[in-house]
Backbone bond lengths (Angstrom), bond angles and torsions (degrees), N, CA, C in turn:
res aa  C-N    CA-C-N  psi(-1)  N-CA   C-N-CA  omega(-1)  CA-C   N-CA-C  phi
1 X - - - 1.446 - - 1.528 107.10 -
2 X 1.318 115.58 121.97 1.457 119.63 -172.63 1.524 115.07 -110.66
3 X 1.315 117.46 -18.04 1.456 117.65 -171.88 1.522 112.17 -126.16
4 X 1.319 113.72 160.51 1.455 120.40 175.75 1.524 110.18 -62.99
5 X 1.334 116.89 -36.48 1.468 120.40 179.88 1.518 111.33 -61.89
6 X 1.330 117.31 -42.04 1.468 120.53 178.75 1.523 110.58 -65.46
7 X 1.322 116.72 -46.00 1.466 120.83 -178.87 1.522 110.94 -64.03
8 X 1.309 115.63 -44.57 1.458 121.26 178.38 1.534 110.32 -63.99
9 X 1.321 116.59 -34.80 1.458 121.75 -179.31 1.516 113.38 -61.54
10 X 1.319 117.27 -32.64 1.471 120.92 178.18 1.529 109.31 -63.35
11 X 1.314 117.21 -47.21 1.465 121.26 178.82 1.530 110.93 -68.55
12 X 1.314 116.34 -38.63 1.462 120.95 179.83 1.532 111.28 -63.08
13 X 1.334 116.48 -40.24 1.462 119.99 179.14 1.533 110.71 -61.04
14 X 1.321 116.97 -42.21 1.468 120.35 177.84 1.534 110.49 -63.22
15 X 1.329 116.21 -44.65 1.467 120.38 179.62 1.525 110.71 -63.42
16 X 1.324 116.92 -47.22 1.463 120.65 -178.98 1.524 111.83 -61.90
17 X 1.316 116.27 -40.65 1.461 120.76 179.53 1.524 110.34 -62.10
18 X 1.327 116.25 -45.92 1.466 119.98 -179.32 1.524 111.49 -67.52
19 X 1.318 116.97 -47.23 1.460 119.36 -176.55 1.522 112.19 -67.23
20 X 1.320 117.43 -38.28 1.469 118.40 178.11 1.524 110.28 -69.38
21 X 1.323 117.07 -34.18 1.470 120.49 174.85 1.518 111.07 -63.98
22 X 1.327 116.96 -40.43 1.462 120.41 177.75 1.526 110.56 -63.16
23 X 1.330 116.79 -40.83 1.467 120.41 178.05 1.514 112.06 -62.66
24 X 1.323 116.49 -40.97 1.471 120.29 177.23 1.522 110.99 -65.34
25 X 1.320 116.43 -43.32 1.461 120.81 -179.50 1.524 110.42 -61.72
26 X 1.329 117.12 -40.25 1.459 120.67 -179.76 1.528 111.58 -62.80
27 X 1.329 116.67 -31.28 1.468 120.36 179.82 1.527 110.98 -85.07
28 X 1.329 116.47 -52.38 1.464 120.20 -170.25 1.512 114.76 -85.66
29 X 1.327 118.17 -12.70 1.469 120.42 174.87 1.528 109.96 -113.31
30 X 1.317 115.22 19.94 1.473 120.65 -178.63 1.532 111.97 -54.68
31 X 1.332 117.01 -38.45 1.464 120.95 -176.98 1.522 113.02 -95.70
32 X 1.312 117.95 4.72 1.459 122.22 178.75 1.533 108.12 -117.56
33 X 1.334 114.68 89.04 1.464 120.18 -174.69 1.524 112.03 -58.33
34 X 1.316 117.14 -36.30 1.464 120.65 -179.98 1.521 112.14 -64.90
35 X 1.324 116.04 -47.62 1.469 120.49 -179.63 1.527 110.44 -65.75
36 X 1.315 115.72 -40.09 1.465 119.24 -179.19 1.529 111.15 -67.44
37 X 1.328 117.46 -46.09 1.467 119.11 -178.30 1.527 111.24 -69.12
38 X 1.323 117.42 -37.17 1.475 119.97 175.79 1.528 109.52 -64.28
39 X 1.321 116.59 -41.73 1.461 120.93 177.46 1.515 112.17 -62.13
40 X 1.331 116.84 -41.57 1.461 119.54 178.84 1.526 110.43 -64.64
41 X 1.320 117.33 -40.94 1.466 120.68 177.58 1.529 110.83 -61.42
42 X 1.339 116.63 -47.20 1.463 120.55 179.51 1.530 111.21 -63.59
43 X 1.321 116.61 -40.11 1.467 120.67 177.69 1.530 109.81 -62.44
44 X 1.331 116.45 -47.50 1.464 120.23 -178.39 1.526 111.22 -61.06
45 X 1.327 117.15 -38.78 1.464 120.45 177.58 1.529 110.85 -66.45
46 X 1.320 116.21 -42.34 1.471 120.44 178.99 1.522 110.53 -67.04
47 X 1.321 117.06 -40.61 1.464 121.24 177.87 1.524 110.20 -61.04
48 X 1.323 116.82 -44.88 1.467 120.16 -179.67 1.534 110.61 -60.87
49 X 1.330 116.58 -42.74 1.467 120.35 179.37 1.525 110.81 -66.16
50 X 1.315 117.05 -41.83 1.462 121.12 179.47 1.526 111.03 -66.66
51 X 1.332 116.85 -44.04 1.464 120.24 178.62 1.528 111.04 -62.64
52 X 1.326 117.18 -39.74 1.462 120.03 177.52 1.526 110.36 -63.89
53 X 1.317 116.38 -41.42 1.461 120.60 177.41 1.533 110.48 -59.57
54 X 1.301 117.32 -47.03 1.471 120.73 -179.82 1.528 110.55 -64.04
55 X 1.333 116.96 -42.01 1.464 119.74 177.50 1.527 111.19 -60.63
56 X 1.327 116.93 -40.71 1.466 120.34 179.61 1.526 111.34 -70.47
57 X 1.332 116.93 -35.61 1.468 119.56 174.43 1.528 110.51 -63.64
58 X 1.321 116.10 -43.40 1.460 120.46 177.49 1.529 110.64 -59.44
59 X 1.320 116.32 -43.79 1.461 121.07 179.10 1.525 111.25 -63.83
60 X 1.319 116.42 -44.46 1.467 120.32 179.54 1.529 110.80 -61.50
61 X 1.325 116.00 -44.52 1.463 120.24 -179.54 1.532 110.05 -62.99
62 X 1.335 116.74 -47.25 1.474 120.49 179.80 1.527 112.46 -60.99
63 X 1.345 116.01 -36.13 1.465 120.82 -177.85 1.524 112.84 -88.11
64 X 1.338 115.58 4.41 1.461 121.61 -179.95 1.540 112.23 59.53
65 X 1.339 115.49 36.84 1.471 121.86 177.11 1.522 109.11 -99.18
66 X 1.297 117.21 131.26 1.461 122.61 179.25 1.528 109.34 -68.02
67 X 1.337 118.66 113.07 1.463 121.23 179.61 1.525 113.13 -61.56
68 X 1.318 117.41 -24.08 1.465 120.95 179.69 1.511 114.03 -71.45
69 X 1.316 116.93 -13.23 1.463 121.34 -178.19 1.523 113.33 -105.59
70 X 1.297 117.46 7.37 1.461 121.31 -175.01 1.526 112.24 -102.99
71 X 1.346 117.66 109.11 1.469 119.71 175.78 1.531 111.81 -62.01
72 X 1.331 117.50 -34.38 1.466 120.46 179.38 1.523 110.95 -64.91
73 X 1.320 116.57 -40.17 1.458 121.01 178.88 1.527 110.64 -68.26
74 X 1.303 116.93 -39.84 1.474 121.33 176.49 1.531 109.97 -60.55
75 X 1.315 116.47 -42.26 1.465 121.03 178.37 1.526 111.06 -63.92
76 X 1.330 116.64 -42.03 1.465 120.11 176.88 1.526 111.67 -63.06
77 X 1.317 116.81 -37.87 1.465 120.48 178.12 1.523 110.49 -63.33
78 X 1.323 115.96 -44.51 1.471 119.87 178.98 1.520 110.87 -61.96
79 X 1.332 116.07 -44.35 1.457 119.51 -179.76 1.529 111.22 -63.63
80 X 1.318 117.14 -44.60 1.468 120.46 -179.88 1.533 110.62 -60.35
81 X 1.317 116.67 -42.36 1.470 120.30 179.59 1.520 111.55 -68.02
82 X 1.331 117.34 -40.80 1.468 120.33 178.64 1.522 111.12 -63.17
83 X 1.315 116.07 -43.00 1.472 119.39 -179.07 1.530 111.43 -68.50
84 X 1.335 117.13 -40.34 1.468 119.15 176.32 1.520 110.25 -64.10
85 X 1.318 116.58 -39.08 1.457 120.95 178.85 1.532 111.18 -64.03
86 X 1.317 117.35 -41.40 1.477 120.48 177.38 1.520 110.67 -61.75
87 X 1.317 115.66 -41.66 1.460 119.11 178.72 1.523 110.98 -64.92
88 X 1.331 117.72 -48.07 1.462 119.47 -176.44 1.528 111.34 -67.20
89 X 1.330 118.07 -31.84 1.474 119.82 174.39 1.519 110.37 -63.96
90 X 1.330 116.34 -41.69 1.464 120.07 178.08 1.533 110.52 -61.68
91 X 1.324 116.36 -44.57 1.468 119.72 178.85 1.525 109.55 -61.02
92 X 1.321 116.18 -48.23 1.463 120.31 -178.85 1.524 110.85 -56.88
93 X 1.325 117.26 -42.05 1.469 121.45 179.87 1.526 112.84 -72.59
94 X 1.322 117.86 -19.14 1.467 122.34 -178.33 1.525 113.22 -92.81
95 X 1.318 117.11 -9.11 1.463 120.29 -177.23 1.520 111.29 -78.77
96 X 1.330 116.89 144.59 1.473 119.79 177.15 1.525 110.50 -69.74
97 X 1.286 115.10 156.24 1.468 120.96 -179.12 1.525 112.42 -105.64
98 X 1.331 117.55 8.25 1.465 120.32 -177.59 1.522 111.35 -75.67
99 X 1.304 116.52 155.69 1.456 122.91 -175.97 1.523 113.71 -65.87
100 X 1.316 119.02 -35.96 1.454 121.87 -173.96 1.517 114.68 -67.04
101 X 1.305 118.28 -16.43 1.466 120.85 -176.51 1.516 112.64 -108.26
102 X 1.298 117.73 9.14 1.460 119.99 -169.13 1.532 116.25 -74.10
103 X 1.322 120.76 -23.01 1.468 118.82 -173.60 1.529 112.88 -65.33
104 X 1.329 118.72 -53.02 1.467 120.81 178.54 1.524 110.49 -66.29
105 X 1.307 115.41 -39.44 1.469 119.99 -179.84 1.521 110.37 -67.56
106 X 1.322 116.87 -43.06 1.469 120.41 -179.56 1.526 111.04 -61.38
107 X 1.314 116.93 -39.37 1.468 120.02 178.59 1.524 110.31 -62.84
108 X 1.323 116.88 -42.59 1.461 120.43 179.65 1.524 110.95 -68.16
109 X 1.324 116.87 -42.81 1.466 119.93 178.25 1.525 110.91 -62.35
110 X 1.329 116.87 -34.25 1.468 120.42 175.53 1.517 111.89 -64.17
111 X 1.320 116.70 -38.94 1.461 121.38 176.59 1.529 110.91 -68.97
112 X 1.325 116.46 -34.97 1.464 122.24 -178.07 1.529 112.48 -72.85
113 X 1.312 117.31 -36.50 1.470 121.77 -171.66 1.527 114.75 -53.04
114 X 1.329 120.36 -48.42 1.472 119.00 -179.53 1.524 113.14 -61.31
115 X 1.335 117.59 -30.43 1.460 119.17 -179.45 1.521 111.30 -73.94
116 X 1.322 117.62 -25.20 1.464 120.59 176.67 1.522 110.55 -74.51
117 X 1.317 115.77 -42.87 1.460 121.06 -177.74 1.524 110.53 -66.24
118 X 1.317 116.38 -41.01 1.463 120.57 -171.92 1.527 112.53 -110.81
119 X 1.336 118.00 33.35 1.463 120.03 -178.23 1.520 111.86 -56.75
120 X 1.332 117.34 -39.13 1.463 120.26 -179.80 1.526 111.84 -71.17
121 X 1.330 117.34 -14.69 1.463 121.15 179.07 1.529 112.13 -94.25
122 X 1.319 118.10 -9.14 1.453 120.45 -175.14 1.527 112.73 -71.16
123 X 1.336 118.85 -39.95 1.466 119.82 179.24 1.529 110.28 -62.12
124 X 1.347 119.14 -49.73 1.466 117.42 176.25 1.532 113.20 -59.21
125 X 1.321 117.35 -34.13 1.457 120.53 177.95 1.532 110.96 -66.82
126 X 1.328 116.74 -40.98 1.464 120.06 176.37 1.522 111.17 -65.50
127 X 1.324 116.38 -40.23 1.464 119.93 177.56 1.520 110.00 -62.21
128 X 1.320 116.42 -44.84 1.461 120.28 178.56 1.525 110.79 -60.78
129 X 1.333 116.45 -40.50 1.467 120.06 177.95 1.521 110.28 -62.65
130 X 1.340 117.24 -44.62 1.456 120.80 178.84 1.515 112.57 -61.70
131 X 1.317 116.75 -42.46 1.465 121.23 178.97 1.524 110.24 -65.26
132 X 1.325 117.42 -41.09 1.467 120.91 178.25 1.523 110.61 -61.16
133 X 1.318 116.85 -45.61 1.465 120.94 178.87 1.530 109.67 -60.87
134 X 1.319 116.75 -44.98 1.468 121.78 179.69 1.531 111.37 -61.05
135 X 1.330 117.00 -44.88 1.475 120.40 179.33 1.525 111.18 -63.74
136 X 1.317 116.38 -44.06 1.464 119.69 178.82 1.531 110.98 -63.79
137 X 1.302 116.49 -38.56 1.465 122.33 177.49 1.526 110.44 -56.73
138 X 1.315 116.11 -45.01 1.463 121.45 -177.49 1.533 112.11 -66.02
139 X 1.331 116.43 -27.63 1.463 120.81 -176.18 1.523 113.59 -89.79
140 X 1.304 118.14 -10.93 1.465 121.25 -170.05 1.526 113.01 -98.24
141 X 1.331 114.57 164.67 1.464 121.83 175.33 1.529 109.36 -75.60
142 X 1.322 116.01 170.02 1.463 120.76 -179.43 1.527 111.51 -58.60
143 X 1.321 117.26 -42.60 1.460 121.04 179.93 1.531 111.09 -65.03
144 X 1.315 116.63 -43.83 1.465 120.54 178.20 1.517 110.90 -65.03
145 X 1.315 117.32 -34.42 1.466 120.61 177.93 1.523 111.21 -62.88
146 X 1.324 116.07 -41.13 1.466 119.34 177.73 1.527 110.73 -61.65
147 X 1.321 116.52 -37.70 1.460 120.71 176.38 1.516 111.95 -63.94
148 X 1.315 116.76 -40.56 1.470 121.11 177.69 1.527 109.93 -62.07
149 X 1.331 116.76 -46.41 1.467 120.47 179.45 1.522 111.42 -61.27
150 X 1.332 116.34 -41.05 1.468 120.26 179.89 1.526 110.87 -64.83
151 X 1.315 116.79 -41.79 1.472 120.02 -179.97 1.518 111.31 -67.06
152 X 1.305 116.84 -36.98 1.459 120.66 177.72 1.531 110.42 -68.14
153 X 1.324 116.65 -45.38 1.471 120.88 178.91 1.529 111.30 -62.87
154 X 1.324 117.81 -29.98 1.465 121.75 -179.35 1.529 112.87 -68.61
155 X 1.318 116.86 -10.26 1.462 119.73 -179.73 1.527 112.90 -85.40
156 X 1.325 116.61 0.42 1.465 118.91 174.92 1.526 108.85 -66.58
157 X 1.307 114.98 145.11 1.462 120.83 -177.34 1.526 111.01 -77.38
158 X 1.341 114.42 151.66 1.463 119.79 171.87 1.523 109.17 -72.11
159 X 1.327 115.91 156.13 1.464 120.79 172.63 1.533 108.43 -63.56
160 X 1.310 117.13 150.13 1.463 122.44 -178.40 1.529 110.86 -51.87
161 X 1.332 117.02 -44.89 1.470 119.85 -177.78 1.518 112.11 -66.08
162 X 1.318 118.15 -22.42 1.463 121.81 -179.40 1.522 113.93 -89.82
163 X 1.329 117.07 -8.76 1.459 120.40 178.35 1.529 108.02 -75.96
164 X 1.333 118.03 126.48 1.463 119.08 179.55 1.527 111.98 -70.05
165 X 1.313 115.51 150.94 1.461 120.90 175.89 1.523 108.89 -61.61
166 X 1.318 115.83 146.68 1.467 121.35 176.90 1.522 109.23 -65.01
167 X 1.322 115.22 148.45 1.465 121.01 178.85 1.523 110.51 -93.73
């Protein structure tokens, strides 16, 4: 991974997957209070884990600590991925199987599929993204560093209530 865009893209993909899943759940589980409330709980837990991961990455970058050498950061990455995976499995199981709703659902399932196949590869990918961000941080000017921090902080997920319904 050579660029900030690639590193940021790893975090963005996780955020987009979760937020689009929340939007689908809000539409397709609208009449199933149990599925919706369980989904919101799982989303909130995954969001908290992801936000903590981003906060710790920000701290590591600011303190000039190599994220690739931190067992605590690796553990946070695993937890964030496990929680996002639990949420997306719940969404997948809550979606209708009828033909008329397949376009929005199919697009989301297409986004989800690579993360299922390569779940064991996601932690190393997140670590690589963190290390790339850290290396770029060290090479940049103060102004560019602030931009890096802002872009990293922007990868935090929206609250469940703020995620728009799927179209």
